[in-house]
MITI-419610 format. One record per atom (N, C-alpha, C): residue in three letters; x, y, z. Coordinates in steps of 0.05 Angstrom, whole numbers, plus 32768, in hexadecimal, padded with zeros to 4 digits. Layout:
BEGIN
ALAXYZ...
END
This chain:
BEGIN
UNK880788198756UNK87F38808873FUNK87DA880F873EUNK87CC880B8730UNK87AB8811872FUNK87A387FA873AUNK878E8803874CUNK877C87EF875AUNK878387DC8771UNK879F87EA8776UNK87A987E0878FUNK87A687F687ACUNK87A687EA87BEUNK879E87F987DCUNK87BB880287EAUNK87CF87F287DAUNK87EC87F887F2UNK880287F787DAUNK8816880087E3UNK882B880A87CBUNK883587EA87CFUNK884587E187BBUNK884F87C787B4UNK886687C087D0UNK887B87D187D3UNK888D87CA87E7UNK887C87CA8803UNK886787D88807UNK885687D9881EUNK884C87B7881FUNK883E87B0880AUNK8831879A8808UNK8842877F880FUNK885B87838803UNK8868876D8809UNK8871876A8826UNK887A87818832UNK887E87818852UNK88648779885DUNK884C877C8857UNK883287788864UNK883087548861UNK8837874E8844UNK8838872D883FUNK8847871E884FUNK886387288854UNK8876871B8868UNK886C871E887FUNK88618730888AUNK8857872E88A5UNK8842871F88AEUNK883187148898UNK881A87098895UNK882C86E78897UNK883986E18885UNK884786CD8885UNK885086C4889EUNK886386D788AEUNK886C86D188CAUNK885386CD88E1UNK883F86DA88D8UNK882E86DB88EBUNK881886BA88F0UNK881F86B188D4UNK8810869888CEUNK8825868188D9UNK883F868B88DFUNK8850867488E7UNK885E866388D0UNK8861866C88B7UNK886A866888A2UNK888786718899UNK88908666888AUNK88AA866D8877UNK88A486718863UNK88B986878852UNK88B686878837UNK88D08689882DUNK88CF8687880FUNK88E886868803UNK88DF869287E9UNK88ED86A787E1UNK88EB86B987CAUNK890186B487B6UNK88FD86AE879EUNK891086AE8789UNK890186B58767UNK891B86C8875DUNK890D86CF8743UNK891B86C38731UNK890986BF871AUNK891486AF8700UNK890B86C286E5UNK891B86BA86D2UNK891686C486B7UNK892886DD86B5UNK893086E8869BUNK893E86FE8691UNK893B871786A4UNK8949872486A6UNK8947874586B5UNK892D875486ABUNK8927874E8690UNK890C87618682UNK88F58756868EUNK88F9873C8690UNK88DA872B869BUNK88E1871886AFUNK88EB872786CCUNK88EE871486E1UNK88D3870E86E8UNK88CF86F686F3UNK88BA86EB8704UNK88C186EA871CUNK88B986EB872EUNK88BC86E6874DUNK88AD86CE8754UNK88B386BB8761UNK88A886A4876EUNK88A986A08790UNK888F869F87A5UNK889586A187BCUNK888B868487C0UNK8899867387D4UNK888A865587DEUNK888D865887FDUNK886F86578801UNK886F8650881EUNK88728634882AUNK888086368843UNK8882861B884DUNK8879861B8869UNK887485FF8874UNK886D85F88895UNK888085E7889AUNK889485E988AEUNK889C85CF88B8UNK88AF85C4889FUNK88B885DA888AUNK88CD85CF8874UNK88B985C8885BUNK88A185C4885FUNK889485B68848UNK888385CE883EUNK888585CB881BUNK887A85E5880EUNK885E85DA8809UNK884F85F7880FUNK883185F48814UNK882186078804UNK8835861C87EFUNK8822862D87DAUNK8839863A87D0UNK8833863F87B5UNK8842864F87A5UNK883686658799UNK8844867B8798UNK883986968788UNK884F86A18777UNK883A86A38761UNK885186AF874AUNK884C86CE8743UNK885E86DA8742UNK885886FA873CUNK884F8704872AUNK883A87178726UNK88348722870DUNK8837873D8708UNK884A874B86F6UNK8852876C86FBUNK8870876C86F8UNK887A878986F5UNK8892878786F5UNK889D87938714UNK88B787928718UNK88C087A08735UNK88B487948749UNK88AB87A88759UNK88A087A68771UNK888687978777UNK8879879B8762UNK885F8795875CUNK886087768757UNK886C876C8746UNK886E87548743UNK88798742875CUNK8888874C876EUNK888F87438784UNK8878873C8796UNK88688754879CUNK8855875987AEUNK883E873F87A3UNK883B87408789UNK8827872D8781UNK882F87188786UNK884687088786UNK885486EB878AUNK884A86E687A9UNK884D86F787BAUNK884986F987D9UNK882886EE87DDUNK881F870887D4UNK8800870587D6UNK87F686EC87CBUNK87FD86DF87B4UNK87F486CB87A5UNK87F786B387B9UNK881586B087C1UNK8817869587D0UNK8803869987EBUNK87FF86AD87F8UNK87F186AE8812UNK87D386A88806UNK87CB86B387EEUNK87B586AC87E5UNK87AB868E87E0UNK87BD868087D4UNK87BD866587D3UNK87C1865787EDUNK87D086628800UNK87CE864D8815UNK87B186538822UNK87A9866C8826UNK879086718832UNK87768661882CUNK877B8660880FUNK876686548804UNK875C863E8808UNK876A862E8814UNK87668612881DUNK876B860B883CUNK877886208848UNK877F86208861UNK876D86178877UNK87708604888FUNK875F85FA88A2UNK874D861188AFUNK875C862988B1UNK8756863F88C5UNK8751865A88B4UNK87438651889CUNK873C86638888UNK871D866C8896UNK87128681888EUNK86F486898897UNK86E086818883UNK86E8866F8872UNK86D186688861UNK86BA865B886FUNK86BF86518888UNK86AD863D8898UNK86A2864D88A8UNK86AB866588B0UNK869C867888C7UNK8684867E88BEUNK866A868888CCUNK8673868688EDUNK8667866788F9UNK8659865688E6UNK864D864488F2UNK865E862588E5UNK8670862A88D5UNK867F861188CBUNK8670860988B1UNK867885F688A4UNK866D85EB8889UNK865085EA888EUNK864485EC8877UNK862A85E68878UNK862785CB8860UNK861B85BD886AUNK861585A08858UNK85FB85A68850UNK85FD85A88832UNK85DF85AC8822UNK85DE8597880CUNK85C785928808UNK85C7857F87EEUNK85C8858F87D8UNK85CD858187BCUNK85D1859687A5UNK85B585A0879BUNK859D859687A2UNK8584859E879BUNK858485B787AFUNK858A85B887C6UNK858A85CF87DDUNK859D85E787CCUNK85AF85E387C9UNK85CA85F387BFUNK85BC860087A2UNK85B385EE878CUNK85AF85FB8773UNK858F860D8778UNK85808602878EUNK856686158787UNK856C862E8796UNK857E8638879FUNK8583865887A2UNK85838666878FUNK8577867A8790UNK856B86898777UNK858E86978770UNK859C869B8782UNK85B786AA877DUNK85C486938766UNK85C186808765UNK85D086678755UNK85C5865F873EUNK85AD866E8737UNK859E865D871EUNK85B0865E8708UNK85C286758707UNK85D2867886E9UNK85F1866886EEUNK85F4865B8702UNK860A86458702UNK8604863486FAUNK860C862A86E1UNK8604861186CFUNK861185F786E0UNK862B85F586EDUNK863485E686F9UNK862285D98712UNK862185EA871EUNK860685EB873BUNK85F285D58731UNK85E285E5871AUNK85D285D6870EUNK85CE85C18703UNK85E385B686F6UNK85EB859C86EFUNK85EF85848703UNK85FA85918718UNK85FD857E872BUNK85E68576873CUNK85D18589873CUNK85BA8585874AUNK85A7857A873AUNK85A6857A8721UNK859C8569870BUNK85A38549870FUNK85BF85498711UNK85CA852C8713UNK85C8851C8727UNK85D1852A873FUNK85D085208756UNK85BF8536876CUNK85A98536876CUNK859E8549877CUNK85968545879BUNK85A0852F87A3UNK859D852287C6UNK85BE852687CDUNK85D3852587BBUNK85EA852587C1UNK85F2853F87D4UNK8608853D87EAUNK8609855587FAUNK8629855D87F9UNK862A857C87FCUNK8643858387FDUNK86448598880FUNK865C859C8814UNK866385B18827UNK866885CD881EUNK865085E18828UNK864E85F8881AUNK86598614882EUNK866A86228823UNK8673863B8831UNK865B8655882DUNK866086658840UNK864B86788840UNK8654868F8835UNK8644869C8821UNK865386B48818UNK864086CE8817UNK864086E08814UNK862F86F98820UNK861686F4880FUNK860486FA881CUNK85E886F9880BUNK85D386F28819UNK85D086DB8829UNK85E286C6882BUNK85E286B78812UNK85F186A88809UNK85F6869587F3UNK8606867E8800UNK85FF866587FBUNK860E864D8804UNK8619863E87E9UNK8636864287E5UNK8641863987D1UNK8655861E87D6UNK864E860A87C3UNK866185F887CAUNK867D85F887CBUNK868F85F387DEUNK86AD85FA87D9UNK86BB85E487C8UNK86B085CC87C2UNK86BC85C287B0UNK86C385D28796UNK86AF85E18790UNK86B785F18770UNK86C9860C877AUNK86CF86108792UNK86DE86298795UNK86F98628879FUNK86FE860D87AAUNK8717860287AFUNK872385EB87A3UNK873285EE8797UNK873D85D1877FUNK874885C18792UNK874D85C887A8UNK875F85B487C0UNK874785A887D4UNK873185AF87D7UNK871C85AC87E6UNK8718858787E9UNK871A857E87D1UNK870C856887CDUNK8724854E87DDUNK8738855987E2UNK874C854A87E8UNK874885448808UNK873C855C8819UNK873785578833UNK871D85628839UNK870C8551882EUNK86E7855E8833UNK86E185598854UNK86CB85678857UNK86C585708875UNK86B88557887AUNK86AF854D888FUNK869F85368898UNK868785378891UNK867D8524887EUNK865E85298875UNK865F852E885AUNK86798537884DUNK8678853C882DUNK868485258828UNK867185148816UNK867E85048802UNK8685850B87E6UNK869D850C87DFUNK86A5851B87C1UNK869A850D87ACUNK869284F487B1UNK869184DD879BUNK867284E98784UNK865E84EE878EUNK864E84FB877FUNK865485178771UNK866685218773UNK867185368764UNK86888538875BUNK869485208759UNK86AF851E874FUNK86B4852A8732UNK869E85208722UNK86A0852A870BUNK86A285468707UNK869885548713UNK869885768712UNK86B0857F871EUNK86C485758726UNK86DF85808731UNK86E9858D871CUNK86E685818704UNK86F2859686F0UNK86ED85AC86EBUNK86D585B886F8UNK86CC85CF86FEUNK86D385DF8713UNK86E485D28726UNK86F085DD873BUNK870285F48739UNK8704860C8741UNK8717861C873DUNK871F8633874FUNK873286418752UNK87368658876AUNK8730866E875AUNK8723866F873DUNK8719868A8731UNK87058697874AUNK870D86B5874AUNK86FC86C38761UNK870C86C88777UNK872186B88783UNK872F86BB8797UNK874386C68792UNK874786E287A7UNK876086F387A0UNK876A86FE87B6UNK8780870787BDUNK878C870D87D8UNK878F873687CDUNK878A873E87E4UNK8790875E87E2UNK8793876E87FDUNK879A878287FAUNK87A187918815UNK878487968828UNK876E8793881BUNK8756879C8829UNK874687888814UNK872C87858828UNK87178773881DUNK8710877887FEUNK870D879587FDUNK86FE87A287E3UNK8712879E87CEUNK872D879E87D0UNK8740879F87C2UNK873F877887B2UNK873B876B87C8UNK8744875187C5UNK872B874687B2UNK8711874F87B7UNK86F8874887A9UNK86F887548791UNK86FF876A878CUNK8705877C8775UNK8717876A875FUNK8729875F876CUNK873F874C8759UNK873287328751UNK8725872F8767UNK871387118763UNK87038710874FUNK86F28726874BUNK86D8872A873CUNK86E9872E8723UNK86FD87428720UNK870987448700UNK870F872886FAUNK871C87138709UNK872686FD86FCUNK871186EC86F3UNK86FA86ED8700UNK86DF86E086F6UNK86DB86F086DAUNK86DB870986D9UNK86D1871186C2UNK86E7870B86A9UNK86F7870986B5UNK8713870186A1UNK870D86EC8693UNK870586D786A6UNK870286BB8699UNK86E986BD868AUNK86D086CC8690UNK86BC86CE8680UNK86BF86DB8668UNK86D086EA8665UNK86D986F3864DUNK86E986E0863AUNK86F786D28646UNK870686BE8639UNK86FC86A9862FUNK86E886A0863DUNK86D88687863BUNK86C4868E8623UNK86B886A88620UNK86AB86B2860CUNK86BC86AF85EFUNK86CF86B385F1UNK86E386BA85E1UNK86E8869A85D2UNK86F3868885E4UNK86F6867285E0UNK86DE866085CEUNK86C7866685DCUNK86B0865D85D2UNK86A3866885B4UNK86AC868285B0UNK86A4868B8595UNK86B3867E8584UNK86D58682858BUNK86E986788572UNK86E8865D856EUNK86E7864B8583UNK86EA8632857EUNK86D986208581UNK86BF86298585UNK86A98612858CUNK8691861E8578UNK86898637857BUNK8673864A856DUNK867E8649854DUNK8699864F854CUNK869E864F8531UNK86A4866E8521UNK86A6867F853AUNK86A9869C8530UNK86C286A98532UNK86D186AC851FUNK86EF86B08522UNK86FB86CB8525UNK86E086E1852EUNK86E886F8852CUNK86F387098548UNK870F8711854DUNK871C871B855FUNK872A8732855DUNK872587438577UNK8734875C8572UNK874D875D857EUNK8764876B8574UNK8779876C8578UNK87868786857BUNK8795878A8591UNK87A087A98599UNK87C087A4858DUNK87C487B1857AUNK87E387AF8571UNK87F387BD8589UNK880887BB8589UNK882387C5859CUNK882287E58591UNK882187F48580UNK8819880A8577UNK880788198584UNK87F5880C858AUNK87DB881A8599UNK87E0881B85B5UNK87F2881185C2UNK87FD880B85E2UNK880B882A85E9UNK8803883885FFUNK8811884D860CUNK882D883F8617UNK883D88518621UNK885C884D8623UNK885C88338637UNK88548833864CUNK8857881D8663UNK885088028658UNK88338800864FUNK882987EF863FUNK883A87DC8627UNK884587F5861BUNK885787EA8603UNK886C87DC8608UNK887E87E78620UNK888F87DB8632UNK888E87BB8636UNK887787BF8645UNK886E87A18652UNK8868878D8639UNK885E87998622UNK8858878A860CUNK8878878185FFUNK888B87918601UNK88A2878885F5UNK88B087738607UNK88AC87768620UNK88B087628635UNK88A9874B8632UNK888E8749862AUNK887E87338626UNK888C87288612UNK8893873085F9UNK889C872685E0UNK88B9871D85EAUNK88C8872785F6UNK88E587218600UNK88E48709860EUNK88D28709861EUNK88CE86EC8633UNK88C486D88622UNK88B386DA8613UNK88A986C58603UNK88B786BA85EDUNK88CA86CE85E2UNK88D786C685C8UNK88C786C585B1UNK88B586D685B2UNK889D86D08595UNK888C86E28597UNK887D86EB8584UNK886B86FF857DUNK885086FF8590UNK88498714859CUNK8831871985B3UNK88188723859FUNK8805871985A5UNK87E98721859DUNK87D6872B85B5UNK87D2874085B5UNK87C1874C85D1UNK87A5874A85C1UNK8795873E85C8UNK8779873D85C4UNK8764874B85D8UNK8752875685CFUNK873B876185DFUNK8725875185E5UNK871D874B85F9UNK870C873685FCUNK86F487418611UNK86F3875B860AUNK86DF8765861FUNK86C1875E8610UNK86AE87548629UNK8696874A861FUNK867D87628625UNK866587598628UNK8654876C8625UNK864C87778644UNK865F87708652UNK8668877A866CUNK86738795866EUNK8682879B865BUNK869087B78658UNK86A887B68669UNK86AD87A48677UNK86C787A0868CUNK86DF8798867AUNK86F487A98676UNK8706879D865CUNK871587858669UNK871887758655UNK87228760865CUNK87388758863EUNK874E8754863FUNK8765874D8634UNK877487308631UNK877F8728861EUNK878F870D861FUNK87A48713860FUNK87BC870A861CUNK87D7870C8609UNK87DD86F18603UNK87DD86EE85EAUNK87EA86D285E0UNK87FE86D185D4UNK881386C285D3UNK882B86BD85C8UNK882D86A185BDUNK883086A185A4UNK883386868597UNK884F867F8591UNK885C866A85A0UNK8877865F8596UNK887A864B8586UNK889286468582UNK8893862F8575UNK888786158580UNK888D8610859BUNK888385FA85A8UNK886785FE85BDUNK8864861385C1UNK884C861685D2UNK8844863485CDUNK8828863785DAUNK881B865085DDUNK881C865A85F6UNK8825867485F9UNK88208679861CUNK880E86978618UNK87FC8695862FUNK87E486A48630UNK87EB86B0864DUNK87DF86C9864AUNK87D386DE865FUNK87C186EA8661UNK87AF86EC8673UNK879186FF8673UNK878F870D8687UNK877E87258684UNK877C87358699UNK876487478696UNK8751874B86A7UNK873B875E86A6UNK873C877286C1UNK8734878B86BDUNK873487A086D0UNK872487B786C3UNK871A87C986DCUNK870487DE86D1UNK871687F286BCUNK873387F286BAUNK8747880086A9UNK874D87F28694UNK874E87F6867DUNK875887E98665UNK877387E2866AUNK878287F9866EUNK87A287F6866DUNK87AA87E58683UNK879A87E6869BUNK879D87D086ACUNK879987B486A7UNK878287B2869CUNK877F87928696UNK87938789867BUNK879A879B866CUNK87AA87948658UNK87CD87948660UNK87D1879C8672UNK87EE87978686UNK87E987848694UNK87D5877986A0UNK87D0876286ADUNK87D8874C869FUNK87CA874C8681UNK87C787388671UNK87E98732866DUNK87F687438664UNK88128746865BUNK881E873A8670UNK881E87448685UNK882F873B86A2UNK8829871D86A8UNK8813871286A3UNK880B86F686A3UNK881386E48696UNK881986F08676UNK882586E48661UNK884586E1866DUNK884A86F68670UNK886D86F0867BUNK886D86E0869AUNK885E86DF86ABUNK885F86CD86BCUNK885C86AF86B6UNK884B86AA869CUNK8848868D8690UNK88628687868BUNK887886948681UNK8890868A867CUNK889B867D8691UNK8892867D86ACUNK88A1866D86BDUNK8896865486C7UNK8880865186B0UNK8872863586B7UNK8877862186A0UNK887C860D86A9UNK888685EF868FUNK886E85F98675UNK887D85F1865CUNK886A85F98649UNK885E85DE863DUNK886885C8864FUNK885A85B28643UNK883B85AF8650UNK883885C18662UNK881C85C2866CUNK880685C38654UNK880D85D78641UNK87F985DA862BUNK87F385C2861EUNK880B85B38616UNK8808859B8606UNK87FA8588860EUNK87FD8584862AUNK87F4856D863FUNK87D88575863FUNK87D0858E863FUNK87AB85928643UNK87A58591862DUNK87B485998613UNK87A2858B85F8UNK87A1857585F4UNK87B4856585FFUNK87B4854685F4UNK87A3853B8609UNK879A85458619UNK87828536862BUNK8766853C8618UNK876385538608UNK874A855685FEUNK874D855185DCUNK8765854185D8UNK8761853485BCUNK8749852C85AEUNK8739852185BDUNK871A851585BAUNK8707852B85B3UNK870A854185BAUNK86F7855885B1UNK8708856E85A3UNK870D8571858BUNK871E85818579UNK871885988583UNK86FF85A78586UNK86F685C2858CUNK870485CE85A7UNK86FC85BA85C0UNK870E85C385D7UNK872785C085D5UNK873485AE85C7UNK875085B285C5UNK875A85CE85B8UNK875185D785A8UNK875785EF8598UNK8755860585B1UNK874185FF85C1UNK8740861685D7UNK8759861885E6UNK8767860685E7UNK878285FF85F6UNK8796860A85E5UNK879785FB85C8UNK87B1860085C0UNK87B1862185B1UNK8797863285B3UNK8791864B85A3UNK87A2864B858CUNK879186428577UNK879E86448558UNK879886628553UNK87AC8672854DUNK87A3868F854AUNK87A18697852AUNK87AB867E8522UNK87A9867B84FBUNK878A867E84F6UNK877C86758508UNK875C86728506UNK874A8686850CUNK875586978512UNK875086AF8522UNK874C86C98502UNK873586DA8501UNK873186F484F0UNK873D870C8508UNK874F87128506UNK875B87248515UNK87538743850EUNK87488755851AUNK874287768517UNK874E877D8525UNK875A8793851BUNK876F87A48530UNK875B87C1853CUNK875B87C28559UNK875087D28565UNK875F87E3857BUNK875887F98581UNK876888048594UNK876287FF85B6UNK8773880485C8UNK876F880185DFUNK875D880D85F0UNK874C880385FFUNK8730880C8608UNK873B8825861CUNK872A883D861DUNK8734884D8632UNK8735884B864FUNK873B8858865BUNK87398853867BUNK872588688685UNK871A8861869CUNK8708887586A5UNK86FF887286C2UNK86FF888586D1UNK86F9888686ECUNK8713888786FCUNK870D8882871BUNK872B8880872BUNK87348864872EUNK874F88608733UNK875988468731UNK875D883F8753UNK87498849875FUNK87458837877AUNK873E8821877AUNK8746880C878FUNK873587EB8793UNK871887F3879BUNK8716880687A8UNK86F4880E87ADUNK86E488138796UNK86F488288783UNK86EC882F8768UNK86E3881A8757UNK86FB88098750UNK86F887F68746UNK86E487E18748UNK86E087D98761UNK86CE87CC8763UNK86B187D08760UNK86AE87EA8767UNK869487FE875FUNK868B87F88743UNK869F87F8872EUNK869B87F78717UNK869587DB870CUNK86A587CB8716UNK869D87AB870EUNK868687A4871BUNK867F87AA872AUNK866387A48734UNK864D87B18727UNK864D87C5871FUNK863687D48712UNK863B87C886FAUNK865087C086EDUNK864E87B286D3UNK863F879786D4UNK8645878A86E4UNK8638876D86EDUNK8618877886EFUNK860D878686FFUNK85F7879286FFUNK85EB879686EAUNK85F387A786DDUNK85E587B186C3UNK85E2879586B2UNK85EC877D86B1UNK85E4876686A6UNK85D2874A86BAUNK85CD875B86CBUNK85BB874986E1UNK85CC873486EFUNK85E6873886EFUNK85FA872A86FFUNK85FE8732871BUNK8607871C872DUNK860987278745UNK86258715874FUNK862987248768UNK8645870D8772UNK864A870C878DUNK864B86F7879AUNK864C86F087B5UNK866A86EC87C4UNK866F86F787D9UNK868F86F687DEUNK868B86E687F9UNK86A686DB8800UNK86A986D0881BUNK86C286D88824UNK86C986E18837UNK86E786E68842UNK86F386D1884BUNK870986C28846UNK871686AE884CUNK872D86AE8860UNK873A86CC885DUNK875186CC8874UNK874C86CC8891UNK875986BF889DUNK875186C088C1UNK874D86DC88C3UNK873C86DD88D9UNK873286F588E7UNK874B870E88E9UNK8762870088F5UNK8773871688F9UNK878F871A88EAUNK8783870E88CEUNK8798871188BCUNK879F872E88B4UNK87BA873188A9UNK87C1874E88A2UNK87BC87538883UNK87B4873D8876UNK87A9873E885BUNK878C873B8858UNK8781873F8840UNK87668735883CUNK876087238827UNK875A870B882BUNK875586F48811UNK873A86F38811UNK873386F587F8UNK871186F287F0UNK870486D787E0UNK86F486CC87DEUNK86EA86BE87C9UNK86D086CB87BEUNK86D086CA87A3UNK86B386D7879AUNK86AB86CA8788UNK869086C38782UNK868386AF8770UNK867186C88762UNK866E86C28749UNK865986D98738UNK864B86C38726UNK863286B58731UNK862786A38720UNK862186AA870AUNK8623869986F0UNK861C86A586D6UNK863386AC86C6UNK864886B786CFUNK866686BE86C1UNK866C86A186BEUNK867386A986A6UNK8681868C8697UNK869C868186A0UNK869E866E86A3UNK86B8865C86ABUNK86BC864B8699UNK86B28646867BUNK86BD86358669UNK86DB86378664UNK86EB8649866BUNK870586498667UNK87168637867AUNK870B8629868EUNK871686148696UNK871E85FD8685UNK871685FC866EUNK871A85EA865FUNK873A85EB8652UNK87498603865BUNK876586048655UNK877485F38668UNK876685E7867AUNK877185D6868EUNK877285B68682UNK876685B3866CUNK876B8595865CUNK875185878668UNK873A85938670UNK8727857F8677UNK870C85858669UNK870085758662UNK86E885818649UNK86D0858C865BUNK86CD859F865BUNK86B685AB8667UNK86A185BB8658UNK868B85C18662UNK867985CF8653UNK867285E9865EUNK866885FA864CUNK8661861A8656UNK864F86168679UNK86578629868BUNK8655862886A4UNK8640864486A9UNK863686508694UNK86238665869BUNK861D86778683UNK8625868D867CUNK86138696866BUNK86248698864DUNK86328686864CUNK863F867E8634UNK863486638622UNK861F86608634UNK861086488628UNK86078648860CUNK85FC86618606UNK85F4866885EAUNK8604866185D9UNK861F865C85D8UNK8631865F85C8UNK863B863F85C6UNK862E862E85D9UNK8631860D85D1UNK8621860485BAUNK862985F385ADUNK861B85ED8593UNK860385D78599UNK85EA85D3858DUNK85DC85C28592UNK85E285A38591UNK85D58592859BUNK85DE85748592UNK85E5856D857BUNK85D785788569UNK85DC8575854CUNK85F785808542UNK85FB859B854AUNK861385A08542UNK862C859B8552UNK86298592856AUNK863C8587857BUNK864F856B856EUNK8636855B8560UNK863B853E8552UNK864E8547853FUNK8645855C852EUNK865685618517UNK866D856D851DUNK8673857D8531UNK868C85878538UNK869D8570854AUNK8695855A8549UNK86A48547855CUNK86A68548857BUNK869585548587UNK8694855885A1UNK868F853A85B0
END
């Protein structure tokens, strides 16, 4: 597989060894039809489930993906992860956090400081060094905050908390690359949602099945069989020029969505199709519940429902692949793309020092995370998508 440092079967062996080293147990099961099987791995301690991982991809790659995702989700919130090393959590006021030049483009941090400048939160140290609030990078942190961290002043901002940018890999470079790609993926999806359903620009680019090479055509057909509906593969690549694709299947009762970003367009498109297939293992009711929570904001509700009929689709070819497919090469490519737009990223290793795998959390202040709206929470743009948000006058006219 491109941008992976280890063969899938070896990756599964390594993940299982890490589970044993951590003193955990694991259960693996497969669901779905033969052409679209999804692997689920559940980690447990003392018989209690503590993390789930869902695989993306076919065959051994899907199995490895499930094992690594389960470990990623466990280690993201584990008490012994390295997020707090070497000096433990740093308690900083919102004003101090927001005053860091590196976080000037993070509008969530800036709004927090504007509203509660003296509020204190625990921050982890990222390379730079940059101190970033853990409540924004670990959705479970607020349940067990460290001493001295009072959640109340930022409780309203927990809607912006997410694991975006956290990824597992065989090496730190691989994990960081995939974490950055996830951030770029959501930046592309966020810009599309803002353009289509908020700013009122319905133009969208679609890659037809006939434009896909053999392996991608096979995954496209598998996605249609899994969702039992037509699939639309849309190109959401932004000015970063890192390929971003979203695969959307509009069924009778629900819309299934998968997205992917990668230094290679073929890999990004395959990841989008694989995530669409993966979504078939999740309850379809989640979309309806999320849309229902946004009923007071019609434009935001459409960001969840994704009515394709409102879009003006134009047929485009799949973008070309360029460069090598190593994890190190992919990381260099996306770093150059961000740098060309004046965007930086900062990474923290969070797996224990003696871990057999790497898990990193990466933040890229300025990349847009408005896509969090799809969870059913009313959010504002978080970064460079702000220019697509309407003025107060237009907002009133659009029932925000």
